[in-house]
C-alpha positions as protocol buffer text, in pm:
chain_id: "A"
residue {
  index: 1
  type: MET
  ca { x: 464 y: 15165 z: -8571 }
}
residue {
  index: 2
  type: ARG
  ca { x: 303 y: 15441 z: -8777 }
}
residue {
  index: 3
  type: PRO
  ca { x: 258 y: 15382 z: -9152 }
}
residue {
  index: 4
  type: THR
  ca { x: 495 y: 15586 z: -9367 }
}
residue {
  index: 5
  type: GLY
  ca { x: 225 y: 15752 z: -9577 }
}
residue {
  index: 6
  type: GLU
  ca { x: 69 y: 16089 z: -9514 }
}
residue {
  index: 7
  type: ILE
  ca { x: -273 y: 16184 z: -9388 }
}
residue {
  index: 8
  type: TYR
  ca { x: -401 y: 16536 z: -9446 }
}
residue {
  index: 9
  type: VAL
  ca { x: -540 y: 16737 z: -9156 }
}
residue {
  index: 10
  type: SER
  ca { x: -754 y: 17047 z: -9200 }
}
residue {
  index: 11
  type: THR
  ca { x: -788 y: 17248 z: -8879 }
}
residue {
  index: 12
  type: ASP
  ca { x: -990 y: 17550 z: -8773 }
}
residue {
  index: 13
  type: ILE
  ca { x: -1003 y: 17736 z: -8446 }
}
residue {
  index: 14
  type: GLU
  ca { x: -1230 y: 17997 z: -8296 }
}
residue {
  index: 15
  type: ALA
  ca { x: -1092 y: 18258 z: -8057 }
}
residue {
  index: 16
  type: ASP
  ca { x: -1194 y: 18573 z: -7876 }
}
residue {
  index: 17
  type: GLY
  ca { x: -899 y: 18772 z: -8010 }
}
residue {
  index: 18
  type: PRO
  ca { x: -589 y: 18747 z: -8228 }
}
residue {
  index: 19
  type: ILE
  ca { x: -314 y: 18706 z: -7967 }
}
residue {
  index: 20
  type: PRO
  ca { x: -267 y: 18382 z: -7768 }
}
residue {
  index: 21
  type: GLY
  ca { x: -242 y: 18462 z: -7397 }
}
residue {
  index: 22
  type: PRO
  ca { x: -414 y: 18799 z: -7380 }
}
residue {
  index: 23
  type: HIS
  ca { x: -701 y: 18628 z: -7565 }
}
residue {
  index: 24
  type: SER
  ca { x: -834 y: 18272 z: -7555 }
}
residue {
  index: 25
  type: MET
  ca { x: -876 y: 17999 z: -7811 }
}
residue {
  index: 26
  type: LEU
  ca { x: -1240 y: 17896 z: -7771 }
}
residue {
  index: 27
  type: SER
  ca { x: -1260 y: 17586 z: -7989 }
}
residue {
  index: 28
  type: LEU
  ca { x: -1054 y: 17361 z: -8212 }
}
residue {
  index: 29
  type: GLY
  ca { x: -1174 y: 17130 z: -8487 }
}
residue {
  index: 30
  type: SER
  ca { x: -983 y: 16907 z: -8726 }
}
residue {
  index: 31
  type: ALA
  ca { x: -1069 y: 16663 z: -9001 }
}
residue {
  index: 32
  type: ALA
  ca { x: -820 y: 16398 z: -9121 }
}
residue {
  index: 33
  type: TYR
  ca { x: -836 y: 16290 z: -9486 }
}
residue {
  index: 34
  type: LEU
  ca { x: -669 y: 15994 z: -9654 }
}
residue {
  index: 35
  type: PRO
  ca { x: -472 y: 16067 z: -9976 }
}
residue {
  index: 36
  type: SER
  ca { x: -778 y: 15943 z: -10169 }
}
residue {
  index: 37
  type: GLY
  ca { x: -977 y: 16234 z: -10023 }
}
residue {
  index: 38
  type: THR
  ca { x: -1181 y: 16007 z: -9799 }
}
residue {
  index: 39
  type: LEU
  ca { x: -1259 y: 16146 z: -9455 }
}
residue {
  index: 40
  type: HIS
  ca { x: -1087 y: 15927 z: -9197 }
}
residue {
  index: 41
  type: SER
  ca { x: -1193 y: 16093 z: -8869 }
}
residue {
  index: 42
  type: THR
  ca { x: -1257 y: 16421 z: -8694 }
}
residue {
  index: 43
  type: PHE
  ca { x: -1164 y: 16583 z: -8365 }
}
residue {
  index: 44
  type: SER
  ca { x: -1331 y: 16878 z: -8194 }
}
residue {
  index: 45
  type: VAL
  ca { x: -1318 y: 17039 z: -7854 }
}
residue {
  index: 46
  type: ASN
  ca { x: -1428 y: 17359 z: -7682 }
}
residue {
  index: 47
  type: LEU
  ca { x: -1180 y: 17517 z: -7444 }
}
residue {
  index: 48
  type: ILE
  ca { x: -1212 y: 17693 z: -7111 }
}
residue {
  index: 49
  type: GLN
  ca { x: -1105 y: 18056 z: -7147 }
}
residue {
  index: 50
  type: LEU
  ca { x: -765 y: 18142 z: -7002 }
}
residue {
  index: 51
  type: ASP
  ca { x: -744 y: 18301 z: -6659 }
}
residue {
  index: 52
  type: GLY
  ca { x: -684 y: 18673 z: -6698 }
}
residue {
  index: 53
  type: ALA
  ca { x: -750 y: 18675 z: -7073 }
}
residue {
  index: 54
  type: GLN
  ca { x: -995 y: 18932 z: -7209 }
}
residue {
  index: 55
  type: PRO
  ca { x: -1187 y: 18928 z: -7538 }
}
residue {
  index: 56
  type: GLU
  ca { x: -1067 y: 19173 z: -7802 }
}
residue {
  index: 57
  type: PRO
  ca { x: -1351 y: 19428 z: -7850 }
}
residue {
  index: 58
  type: SER
  ca { x: -1415 y: 19387 z: -8224 }
}
residue {
  index: 59
  type: THR
  ca { x: -1397 y: 19007 z: -8193 }
}
residue {
  index: 60
  type: GLN
  ca { x: -1641 y: 19020 z: -7902 }
}
residue {
  index: 61
  type: ALA
  ca { x: -1871 y: 19233 z: -8120 }
}
residue {
  index: 62
  type: PHE
  ca { x: -1870 y: 18949 z: -8374 }
}
residue {
  index: 63
  type: TRP
  ca { x: -1965 y: 18696 z: -8105 }
}
residue {
  index: 64
  type: ASP
  ca { x: -2235 y: 18930 z: -7973 }
}
residue {
  index: 65
  type: LYS
  ca { x: -2393 y: 18933 z: -8322 }
}
residue {
  index: 66
  type: ASN
  ca { x: -2371 y: 18551 z: -8346 }
}
residue {
  index: 67
  type: PRO
  ca { x: -2517 y: 18414 z: -8020 }
}
residue {
  index: 68
  type: GLU
  ca { x: -2587 y: 18065 z: -8161 }
}
residue {
  index: 69
  type: ALA
  ca { x: -2222 y: 18022 z: -8266 }
}
residue {
  index: 70
  type: TRP
  ca { x: -2112 y: 18157 z: -7926 }
}
residue {
  index: 71
  type: ALA
  ca { x: -2334 y: 17906 z: -7746 }
}
residue {
  index: 72
  type: LYS
  ca { x: -2194 y: 17617 z: -7953 }
}
residue {
  index: 73
  type: CYS
  ca { x: -1832 y: 17707 z: -7880 }
}
residue {
  index: 74
  type: ARG
  ca { x: -1906 y: 17741 z: -7507 }
}
residue {
  index: 75
  type: LYS
  ca { x: -2078 y: 17402 z: -7470 }
}
residue {
  index: 76
  type: ASP
  ca { x: -1888 y: 17157 z: -7244 }
}
residue {
  index: 77
  type: PRO
  ca { x: -1548 y: 17336 z: -7251 }
}
residue {
  index: 78
  type: GLU
  ca { x: -1236 y: 17151 z: -7135 }
}
residue {
  index: 79
  type: ALA
  ca { x: -915 y: 17270 z: -6973 }
}
residue {
  index: 80
  type: PRO
  ca { x: -670 y: 17359 z: -7253 }
}
residue {
  index: 81
  type: ASN
  ca { x: -394 y: 17128 z: -7126 }
}
residue {
  index: 82
  type: LEU
  ca { x: -629 y: 16827 z: -7125 }
}
residue {
  index: 83
  type: ALA
  ca { x: -781 y: 16918 z: -7461 }
}
residue {
  index: 84
  type: MET
  ca { x: -439 y: 16958 z: -7627 }
}
residue {
  index: 85
  type: SER
  ca { x: -326 y: 16626 z: -7482 }
}
residue {
  index: 86
  type: ARG
  ca { x: -632 y: 16457 z: -7635 }
}
residue {
  index: 87
  type: PHE
  ca { x: -565 y: 16634 z: -7967 }
}
residue {
  index: 88
  type: SER
  ca { x: -205 y: 16513 z: -7963 }
}
residue {
  index: 89
  type: ASP
  ca { x: -322 y: 16156 z: -7894 }
}
residue {
  index: 90
  type: TRP
  ca { x: -570 y: 16181 z: -8186 }
}
residue {
  index: 91
  type: LEU
  ca { x: -295 y: 16303 z: -8420 }
}
residue {
  index: 92
  type: ASN
  ca { x: -51 y: 16035 z: -8304 }
}
residue {
  index: 93
  type: ASN
  ca { x: -308 y: 15761 z: -8370 }
}
residue {
  index: 94
  type: LEU
  ca { x: -384 y: 15861 z: -8728 }
}
residue {
  index: 95
  type: PRO
  ca { x: -283 y: 15603 z: -8991 }
}
residue {
  index: 96
  type: GLY
  ca { x: -7 y: 15814 z: -9142 }
}
residue {
  index: 97
  type: ARG
  ca { x: 214 y: 16117 z: -9085 }
}
residue {
  index: 98
  type: PRO
  ca { x: -13 y: 16419 z: -9026 }
}
residue {
  index: 99
  type: VAL
  ca { x: 33 y: 16699 z: -9278 }
}
residue {
  index: 100
  type: PHE
  ca { x: -162 y: 17014 z: -9194 }
}
residue {
  index: 101
  type: VAL
  ca { x: -325 y: 17169 z: -9498 }
}
residue {
  index: 102
  type: GLY
  ca { x: -527 y: 17482 z: -9548 }
}
residue {
  index: 103
  type: TYR
  ca { x: -656 y: 17722 z: -9808 }
}
residue {
  index: 104
  type: PRO
  ca { x: -651 y: 18005 z: -9756 }
}
residue {
  index: 105
  type: ALA
  ca { x: -385 y: 17967 z: -9492 }
}
residue {
  index: 106
  type: GLY
  ca { x: -469 y: 18279 z: -9297 }
}
residue {
  index: 107
  type: TYR
  ca { x: -620 y: 18361 z: -8961 }
}
residue {
  index: 108
  type: ASP
  ca { x: -981 y: 18483 z: -8956 }
}
residue {
  index: 109
  type: PHE
  ca { x: -953 y: 18852 z: -8872 }
}
residue {
  index: 110
  type: LEU
  ca { x: -1234 y: 19095 z: -8835 }
}
residue {
  index: 111
  type: PHE
  ca { x: -1101 y: 19440 z: -8910 }
}
residue {
  index: 112
  type: VAL
  ca { x: -1292 y: 19747 z: -8805 }
}
residue {
  index: 113
  type: TYR
  ca { x: -1178 y: 20079 z: -8955 }
}
């Protein structure tokens, strides 16, 4: 039985565009913190790009300018369904009710005008 307290989860993703489906989530990383602020554990995974998805041009331009970051998020990618199952298991085994936190709570957009 899960303890009744909360554990705080900070999550970040990397993607090749802003719309799930037409674009792919490339990686997911989370860190779980106890109410004291102590890091409890982390989870990270790189994802196989979706069949038929295409990178959004300005997002791809960002990746083209950051080849080291691109290489890191393409290392050992997993099928999304398996990766999300593992992420769910990680969340369900935390010692408290996961509460997702973030500041700022916005998606990383690269706007080109």
